[in-house]
N, C-alpha and C positions, 0 to 999 in steps of 0.2 A: 200072525205077528207082523206081517209085512205092512199092515195098516196102522201100526202103533203110532206113527208120527201124526196121524190125523186126529187123535184124541184131543190134543191140546186145542187145536183150532175149533173143532166141533163144540167141545164143552164150554170154552171161553166165550166164543161169539154168541152162542145161543143162551146158555143158562147164566152166564156171568155178565151179560151186557148190562151196563149201568142203569139202575133204576133212577137214581139221583132225582129227588123231588125238586121243588122250586120251579120258578118260571123258566129258568135256563133250559130245563129238560121238557118243557111243555106240560107241566103239572101246576096245580094251584100253589100259591105262595104259602109258606108256613107262618107268615107274619101274624095273621089272625086265626089261623086254623093249624095248630102245631103238630097234629097227629095225622098220619096217613096210613091207610091200608090199601094194598094194591095186589093185582093178580095179572098174569100174562102168559102168553104162549109164543113160541117161535119155531121156525123150521128152515131147513135147506134141503139140498138134494140127498143128503146122507143121514139126517137125523131130525128129531123134533123134541121140543122141551116145553115144560109147564112149570110155573113157579108162583109163589106168593111172597109178599114183602111187607114189612112194617117199618115205618120211618117216623122220625120226629126231628124238630128243630125250631129255629126262630127266624127272624128276618134275614139272617145271614148264614150261620152255621147249621149243618144238618147231618144226620147219620141214618143209615138204613141197614136192616138185616133181612136177607132173602133166603128162602128154602125152595128147592126145586128138584126136578128129575129130568134127565136127558135120555132119550131112547136112541141107540145106535142101530140103524137099520141093518148094516152088514153083519152084526153080531146077534141081532134079534134079542138084545139085552139092554138094561137100563142102568144108569148111574145116579147116585144121590149127590146133590150140589148144595153147599152152604156158603154164603158170602156175606161180607160186611163191608160197608163203604162209609166214607166221611167226605164232606165237601164244604165249600164256602162260596156263597153267592155275592157277586160284586156287580153293582149297577154301573152301566155304561151310559152316561148322559143324565141330564137333570130330571127328565120325566120318568126314568126308571123302566122304560118299555123294553130296553135291551139289557140282558143279563149274561154274565159270564161266571161259570162255576168250575174252578179247578178242584180236583178230587183224587182220591186214591182208594184202593180196595184190595181185599184179600179173599180169594175163593178156594174152597176145598172140595175136591171131587173124590167120591168113593164108589168104585165099581167101573165097569161090570165085574162080577165075580165069576170065576171058573169059565173063562171065555171059550166058547165053543167046545166045552168039555176038555180043554187042555190042562186044567188045573191052575192056570194063570189068573191072578187078580190084578186089576189096574187101580191106581190112585194118582191124584195130581194136586199140586199146589200152584195157584196162579196169583201173581202179584202184578198190579196194574196201576197206572196213573195217567191222567190226561185232563182235558178241558172240554166242556160242553157249553155252547153258546145258544141262547134262545131269545127271541124277541116277539112282542105282540104285533103281528102284522095287520090284524083287523080286530076291532073291539065293538061289541054291541052292548045292549042293555044287560044281557045275561050270558053272552057267549064271547070268548076270546079265542082267536086262532093264532097259534104260536109255533112257527117253524123252528127247528133246532138243528144244530150241527155238532158233531163230536169228532175229536181225534184222540186216540188213546194208544198207549204202548203197554205191551203185556210180556211178562216172562212166565212161562209155563214149565214147571218141573214135574215130569211124569215118571211113574215107577211101575214096572211089572214085577210081581212076586209069584214064585211057583209054590206048589204045595209043600216043598221041603224048606221054605224060608229063604231061598236064594233069590236075589233081586237084580234087576237091570234098570238103570235110570237114564233119562234123556231130558235135557233142558233145551228150550228154544225160545227165542224172542221174536216178536212180530208186532205189527201195528193194526189198528182198526179205524176206519173212517165210517161214521154213521150219519144218517139223515133221518129226521122224524118230523111229524106234524101233530102237535097237540091241539085238541079241541077242549076247552075248559068251559064248563057250564056252571053258572052262578057262583064262580070262585071256589067250588068245592068238589065237583065231579069232573073227571077228565078221561079222555081216551086218546092214546097216542100210538098210531102205527109207525113203524120204523124199518129201515134197511141198514144192515151192517156189512161192510166190505173189508176183509182182511188184506193186508199188504205185507211184503217182506217174508211171505211163506208161499212157496210155489204151489199152486193148485188149491189154495184155501177157498172154500165155498162162500158165496154171498148168501146171507141169511135175512129172513123177513120175520117181523114179529109185531105184536100189539100188546099194549098194557092198558088196563083200566084201573083208575085210582080214585079214592074218596078221601077227602080231608075232613077232620073233625075239630071242633073248637077246643075240646078237652075240658078240664075243670079248673 
């Protein structure tokens, strides 16, 4: 139980890191291809995660829903993560090469269950908001290179519950700074490696991840 305070940082930075489609996040624009399917993985010194997401939107507004799992090495156990986000893309400059996306999201974490045989189950609710900025640094006939930057603030409300229904809650707030590099192929396929650094939480681990996304024209 001494490691309880780590759950919020591990789960949020890895599994709840913003997917946020659109150019600002290093992904293809929704303007002509309004449906996106994505998958990714992340890790740090204490855990690793895998997830999938479905997103949709238009030239400006967008929303995505993500489902994933996070494995906590210290407990040799996993948690299920569900998240939803919404955002809005704003062009900075006449050419539209630089984009800013404010957004907010809600994440729900369930597990691990019966941690180390103690009978304690863990759950968590994360509320977050922030902005991500991305710009086309290099453009070819079929390839765009899009560096991105993120700053986000998170409130994580975690709860331990024992086998008898008694529970203990803990709430904490912290921030995340993120950097990514999106490579967009033919305006429909993208890969984006990224790094996330938490602040305002002593000892929070730096996390690394990569997302692959495909956009579709829809009907």
